[in-house]
KOLFIKE-809050 format. One record per residue (C-alpha): residue number from 1; chain; x, y, z; residue in one letter. Coordinates in Angstrom, 2 decimals, always signed. Layout:
<nodes>
NODE pos unit       x       y       z code
NODE NUM    A       X       Y       Z    A
...
</nodes>
This chain:
<nodes>
NODE pos unit       x       y       z code
NODE   1    A  +65.28  +74.03   -4.53    M
NODE   2    A  +64.94  +74.48   -0.54    F
NODE   3    A  +65.92  +71.18   +0.53    E
NODE   4    A  +67.56  +71.24   +3.95    G
NODE   5    A  +66.33  +74.99   +4.36    K
NODE   6    A  +64.26  +76.24   +7.05    V
NODE   7    A  +61.28  +78.73   +6.63    A
NODE   8    A  +59.32  +80.55   +8.83    I
NODE   9    A  +56.09  +82.22   +7.42    V
NODE  10    A  +53.80  +84.43   +9.70    T
NODE  11    A  +50.34  +84.12   +9.00    G
NODE  12    A  +50.96  +80.84   +7.28    G
NODE  13    A  +47.59  +79.10   +7.96    A
NODE  14    A  +45.62  +80.89   +5.15    S
NODE  15    A  +45.60  +82.99   +2.17    G
NODE  16    A  +49.11  +83.90   +0.76    I
NODE  17    A  +50.54  +82.54   +3.89    G
NODE  18    A  +49.03  +79.06   +3.32    L
NODE  19    A  +49.93  +79.08   -0.04    A
NODE  20    A  +53.60  +80.26   +0.52    T
NODE  21    A  +53.62  +77.57   +2.95    V
NODE  22    A  +52.56  +74.90   +0.52    E
NODE  23    A  +55.08  +76.11   -2.04    C
NODE  24    A  +57.90  +76.00   +0.24    F
NODE  25    A  +57.17  +72.58   +1.15    A
NODE  26    A  +56.69  +71.27   -2.24    R
NODE  27    A  +60.20  +72.51   -3.24    S
NODE  28    A  +61.82  +70.78   +0.00    G
NODE  29    A  +61.99  +73.17   +2.92    A
NODE  30    A  +61.11  +72.67   +6.35    L
NODE  31    A  +58.01  +75.23   +7.19    V
NODE  32    A  +57.10  +76.70  +10.27    V
NODE  33    A  +53.86  +78.15  +10.29    I
NODE  34    A  +53.29  +80.91  +12.79    A
NODE  35    A  +49.88  +81.77  +13.07    D
NODE  36    A  +47.06  +83.08  +15.52    I
NODE  37    A  +44.99  +80.51  +14.27    D
NODE  38    A  +45.96  +77.50  +15.91    A
NODE  39    A  +43.45  +75.02  +14.27    N
NODE  40    A  +44.28  +76.45  +10.86    G
NODE  41    A  +48.02  +75.84  +11.71    G
NODE  42    A  +47.68  +72.40  +12.81    E
NODE  43    A  +45.51  +71.57   +9.90    N
NODE  44    A  +47.97  +72.97   +7.25    A
NODE  45    A  +51.18  +71.26   +8.79    A
NODE  46    A  +49.45  +67.85   +8.98    Q
NODE  47    A  +48.35  +68.04   +5.60    N
NODE  48    A  +52.05  +69.04   +4.19    I
NODE  49    A  +53.53  +66.02   +6.94    N
NODE  50    A  +50.64  +63.84   +5.50    G
NODE  51    A  +52.22  +64.55   +1.74    E
NODE  52    A  +55.64  +63.44   +2.75    G
NODE  53    A  +56.89  +67.18   +3.91    G
NODE  54    A  +57.69  +68.53   +7.13    R
NODE  55    A  +56.06  +71.48   +8.89    A
NODE  56    A  +55.65  +72.71  +12.61    L
NODE  57    A  +52.84  +74.89  +13.48    S
NODE  58    A  +53.56  +77.37  +16.38    I
NODE  59    A  +50.56  +79.24  +17.27    T
NODE  60    A  +51.74  +82.87  +17.44    T
NODE  61    A  +50.15  +86.36  +17.95    D
NODE  62    A  +52.39  +88.30  +16.19    V
NODE  63    A  +51.41  +91.47  +18.06    S
NODE  64    A  +53.00  +90.23  +21.12    D
NODE  65    A  +57.00  +90.35  +20.65    P
NODE  66    A  +57.46  +87.78  +23.33    E
NODE  67    A  +55.38  +85.29  +21.29    Q
NODE  68    A  +57.39  +86.35  +18.40    I
NODE  69    A  +60.69  +85.63  +20.28    S
NODE  70    A  +59.36  +82.26  +21.81    E
NODE  71    A  +58.19  +81.12  +18.19    M
NODE  72    A  +61.95  +81.81  +16.48    V
NODE  73    A  +63.47  +79.98  +19.37    E
NODE  74    A  +61.50  +77.03  +19.23    K
NODE  75    A  +62.00  +76.90  +15.48    T
NODE  76    A  +65.86  +76.90  +16.36    Q
NODE  77    A  +65.49  +74.39  +18.92    S
NODE  78    A  +63.38  +71.93  +16.72    V
NODE  79    A  +65.56  +72.41  +13.16    F
NODE  80    A  +68.72  +73.98  +14.41    G
NODE  81    A  +68.85  +76.75  +11.87    R
NODE  82    A  +66.59  +79.70  +10.34    I
NODE  83    A  +67.41  +80.42   +6.46    D
NODE  84    A  +63.86  +82.28   +5.18    I
NODE  85    A  +61.57  +84.65   +7.10    L
NODE  86    A  +58.21  +85.23   +5.18    V
NODE  87    A  +56.56  +88.34   +7.28    N
NODE  88    A  +53.31  +87.76   +5.68    N
NODE  89    A  +50.87  +88.08   +9.02    A
NODE  90    A  +48.35  +91.18   +9.01    A
NODE  91    A  +45.21  +92.03  +11.19    A
NODE  92    A  +43.16  +92.41   +8.46    L
NODE  93    A  +40.05  +92.01  +10.82    S
NODE  94    A  +40.46  +95.56  +11.98    L
NODE  95    A  +40.00  +96.97   +8.22    L
NODE  96    A  +36.28  +97.38   +8.89    I
NODE  97    A  +37.24  +99.96  +11.44    E
NODE  98    A  +40.41 +101.85   +9.38    D
NODE  99    A  +39.03 +104.43   +7.55    D
NODE 100    A  +40.05 +108.05   +6.77    H
NODE 101    A  +42.27 +109.93   +9.71    L
NODE 102    A  +39.51 +111.57  +11.22    L
NODE 103    A  +37.35 +108.52  +11.37    N
NODE 104    A  +40.31 +106.03  +12.44    T
NODE 105    A  +40.28 +105.44  +16.53    E
NODE 106    A  +44.05 +105.65  +17.93    I
NODE 107    A  +43.59 +101.98  +19.04    D
NODE 108    A  +42.86 +100.80  +15.73    V
NODE 109    A  +46.02 +102.62  +14.39    W
NODE 110    A  +47.95 +101.14  +17.40    D
NODE 111    A  +46.75  +97.58  +17.11    Q
NODE 112    A  +47.10  +97.77  +13.20    T
NODE 113    A  +50.40  +98.92  +13.95    Y
NODE 114    A  +51.72  +96.08  +16.13    R
NODE 115    A  +50.20  +93.47  +13.88    A
NODE 116    A  +51.10  +94.62  +10.75    N
NODE 117    A  +54.68  +96.49  +10.78    Q
NODE 118    A  +56.04  +96.03  +14.57    Q
NODE 119    A  +55.93  +92.24  +14.29    S
NODE 120    A  +57.93  +92.40  +11.02    A
NODE 121    A  +60.33  +94.22  +12.98    M
NODE 122    A  +60.50  +92.23  +15.78    V
NODE 123    A  +60.78  +88.87  +13.91    A
NODE 124    A  +63.53  +89.99  +11.56    S
NODE 125    A  +65.38  +91.28  +14.52    K
NODE 126    A  +64.74  +87.83  +16.25    C
NODE 127    A  +65.99  +85.84  +13.30    V
NODE 128    A  +68.69  +88.02  +12.23    L
NODE 129    A  +71.07  +86.69  +14.70    P
NODE 130    A  +71.14  +83.10  +13.20    S
NODE 131    A  +71.30  +84.28   +9.79    M
NODE 132    A  +74.32  +86.29  +10.08    L
NODE 133    A  +76.13  +83.50  +12.25    E
NODE 134    A  +75.12  +81.12   +8.98    Q
NODE 135    A  +76.37  +83.92   +6.75    G
NODE 136    A  +73.19  +83.84   +4.67    A
NODE 137    A  +69.48  +84.07   +4.91    G
NODE 138    A  +66.41  +85.74   +3.13    A
NODE 139    A  +63.61  +88.17   +4.57    I
NODE 140    A  +60.82  +88.37   +2.52    V
NODE 141    A  +58.13  +91.00   +3.76    N
NODE 142    A  +54.63  +91.08   +2.30    V
NODE 143    A  +53.16  +94.56   +1.67    S
NODE 144    A  +50.43  +95.93   -0.36    S
NODE 145    A  +49.91  +98.53   -3.05    V
NODE 146    A  +48.13 +100.63   -0.45    D
NODE 147    A  +51.43 +101.25   +1.18    G
NODE 148    A  +52.73 +103.01   -2.38    M
NODE 149    A  +49.77 +105.05   -3.27    S
NODE 150    A  +47.19 +107.40   -1.27    G
NODE 151    A  +43.57 +106.62   -0.54    D
NODE 152    A  +40.71 +107.77   +1.43    D
NODE 153    A  +40.18 +104.69   +3.41    T
NODE 154    A  +42.33 +102.14   +5.36    R
NODE 155    A  +44.67 +104.60   +6.33    F
NODE 156    A  +46.11 +102.54   +9.61    A
NODE 157    A  +46.63  +99.68   +6.80    Y
NODE 158    A  +48.45 +102.11   +4.42    A
NODE 159    A  +50.75 +103.38   +6.76    M
NODE 160    A  +51.95 +100.09   +8.09    T
NODE 161    A  +53.02  +98.87   +4.92    K
NODE 162    A  +54.73 +101.75   +3.70    A
NODE 163    A  +56.60 +101.33   +6.88    A
NODE 164    A  +57.30  +98.09   +5.78    L
NODE 165    A  +58.42  +99.02   +2.25    N
NODE 166    A  +60.96 +101.08   +4.46    Q
NODE 167    A  +61.87  +98.48   +6.93    L
NODE 168    A  +62.89  +96.30   +3.72    T
NODE 169    A  +65.52  +98.78   +2.45    M
NODE 170    A  +66.92  +99.40   +5.80    M
NODE 171    A  +67.64  +95.85   +6.36    V
NODE 172    A  +68.88  +94.94   +2.81    A
NODE 173    A  +71.20  +98.35   +3.28    T
NODE 174    A  +72.77  +97.25   +6.44    R
NODE 175    A  +72.73  +93.56   +6.46    Y
NODE 176    A  +73.08  +92.78   +2.81    G
NODE 177    A  +77.00  +92.72   +2.32    K
NODE 178    A  +76.62  +89.97   +5.60    Q
NODE 179    A  +74.76  +88.01   +3.36    G
NODE 180    A  +71.24  +88.58   +4.16    I
NODE 181    A  +68.83  +89.54   +1.48    R
NODE 182    A  +65.51  +91.24   +2.49    C
NODE 183    A  +62.96  +92.05   -0.33    N
NODE 184    A  +59.17  +92.92   -0.24    A
NODE 185    A  +56.21  +91.51   -2.48    V
NODE 186    A  +53.27  +94.45   -2.82    A
NODE 187    A  +50.27  +92.59   -4.29    P
NODE 188    A  +46.86  +94.26   -5.05    G
NODE 189    A  +43.64  +92.45   -5.14    L
NODE 190    A  +44.34  +88.62   -4.17    V
NODE 191    A  +41.51  +86.67   -4.58    L
NODE 192    A  +41.27  +84.27   -1.73    S
NODE 193    A  +38.16  +82.08   -1.19    P
NODE 194    A  +36.83  +84.98   +1.45    A
NODE 195    A  +37.75  +87.90   -0.74    A
NODE 196    A  +36.41  +86.54   -3.75    D
NODE 197    A  +33.17  +85.60   -2.07    A
NODE 198    A  +32.85  +89.41   -0.69    G
NODE 199    A  +33.14  +90.93   -4.26    L
NODE 200    A  +29.81  +91.82   -5.83    T
NODE 201    A  +29.80  +92.28  -10.07    P
NODE 202    A  +30.35  +95.63  -10.02    P
NODE 203    A  +33.30  +95.87   -7.86    V
NODE 204    A  +34.76  +92.92   -9.82    Q
NODE 205    A  +34.43  +95.32  -12.94    Q
NODE 206    A  +36.05  +98.27  -11.08    V
NODE 207    A  +39.30  +96.02  -10.45    F
NODE 208    A  +38.74  +94.62  -14.19    A
NODE 209    A  +38.79  +98.13  -15.50    D
NODE 210    A  +41.71  +99.44  -13.65    N
NODE 211    A  +43.97  +96.07  -14.19    S
NODE 212    A  +46.31  +95.83  -16.99    L
NODE 213    A  +46.00  +92.21  -17.37    V
NODE 214    A  +42.73  +90.20  -18.09    P
NODE 215    A  +42.26  +88.92  -14.58    A
NODE 216    A  +40.71  +91.31  -12.33    H
NODE 217    A  +42.61  +90.06   -9.18    G
NODE 218    A  +45.57  +87.49   -8.36    A
NODE 219    A  +45.18  +83.91   -6.67    V
NODE 220    A  +47.08  +83.37   -3.59    P
NODE 221    A  +49.74  +81.05   -5.47    D
NODE 222    A  +50.62  +83.79   -7.87    E
NODE 223    A  +51.64  +85.86   -4.93    V
NODE 224    A  +53.36  +82.83   -3.36    A
NODE 225    A  +55.58  +81.99   -6.43    A
NODE 226    A  +56.76  +85.61   -6.17    V
NODE 227    A  +57.90  +84.96   -2.51    I
NODE 228    A  +59.18  +81.89   -2.90    T
NODE 229    A  +61.40  +83.19   -5.81    F
NODE 230    A  +62.77  +86.35   -3.60    L
NODE 231    A  +63.91  +83.69   -1.04    A
NODE 232    A  +65.79  +81.40   -3.40    S
NODE 233    A  +69.23  +81.43   -4.36    T
NODE 234    A  +67.72  +82.31   -8.03    Q
NODE 235    A  +67.10  +85.69   -6.67    A
NODE 236    A  +70.57  +86.06   -5.04    S
NODE 237    A  +71.24  +89.34   -6.90    F
NODE 238    A  +67.96  +90.67   -5.83    I
NODE 239    A  +68.21  +92.99   -2.66    N
NODE 240    A  +65.77  +95.83   -1.04    G
NODE 241    A  +63.45  +95.62   -3.76    E
NODE 242    A  +59.38  +96.06   -3.62    I
NODE 243    A  +57.89  +94.15   -6.25    I
NODE 244    A  +54.17  +94.76   -7.07    R
NODE 245    A  +52.10  +91.92   -7.92    V
NODE 246    A  +49.26  +93.94   -8.97    D
NODE 247    A  +48.18  +93.33  -12.76    G
NODE 248    A  +49.90  +96.60  -13.29    G
NODE 249    A  +47.31  +98.61  -11.16    L
NODE 250    A  +49.67 +101.14  -10.06    L
NODE 251    A  +51.48 +101.50  -13.62    S
NODE 252    A  +48.89 +103.71  -15.09    H
NODE 253    A  +46.97 +106.79  -14.40    V
NODE 254    A  +43.36 +105.39  -12.93    S
NODE 255    A  +41.11 +107.74  -13.91    H
NODE 256    A  +42.14 +106.64  -17.51    L
NODE 257    A  +39.85 +103.86  -17.14    A
NODE 258    A  +36.85 +105.85  -16.32    G
NODE 259    A  +37.44 +108.26  -19.64    I
NODE 260    A  +37.81 +104.86  -21.62    R
NODE 261    A  +34.26 +103.75  -20.08    S
NODE 262    A  +32.72 +106.98  -21.00    I
NODE 263    A  +34.35 +106.91  -24.41    A
NODE 264    A  +33.05 +103.07  -25.28    N
NODE 265    A  +29.53 +104.18  -23.92    T
NODE 266    A  +29.17 +107.36  -26.03    D
NODE 267    A  +30.65 +105.54  -28.87    G
</nodes>
């Protein structure tokens, strides 16, 4: 599906990013893993190359625009083109300090913005000239349901994801006629090994109660499948879309799950 195509995946050393890298590689793409985790990126690249694919790890702190620019330049020099950009990287380590507005420090908001939203803007800005010269390209942003609904915590994270949704539509609007498509996926709970291990049974039950499918969360491969589809020619008429991968979480009024629970208990 992606033979001869070059795909950059930021945050590609773990979780959704790694699953996306592996999906692209299995489909014939040449993959660049841009991640601050040098060891994780190298291990992922070695595994792909050992299985007959072709991957390159470029250690990149996406909160630094200069490092993003250097990563894109190296991709161009090694592979000669850029066809796909997946803006997946996010500063998840900051979530522990990311509470409601009064409890979130400005520095935490600023760091979150640089890593989650500014990075996607800078990376898109860096790859667009190459894509425009080719007359084709696909950008997929990894957003979140947090950017599509209100909550009483993860204030900075949610704001950056909402901004990422707007970036998606702005890029699609401006460059779509020139062959560049830009879409986003908005996952709900994703059961990466680390996330799954940290969920207690009561928390799992809360997610299960509010999910409209049997599973209480998605696995990274399920999100990666949507990302790679949006980057493919099969999605050539999809542009400016934000596709939720959330088990129907935002498709219903959430308090109804509590009402059902009460009704079942009374019964």
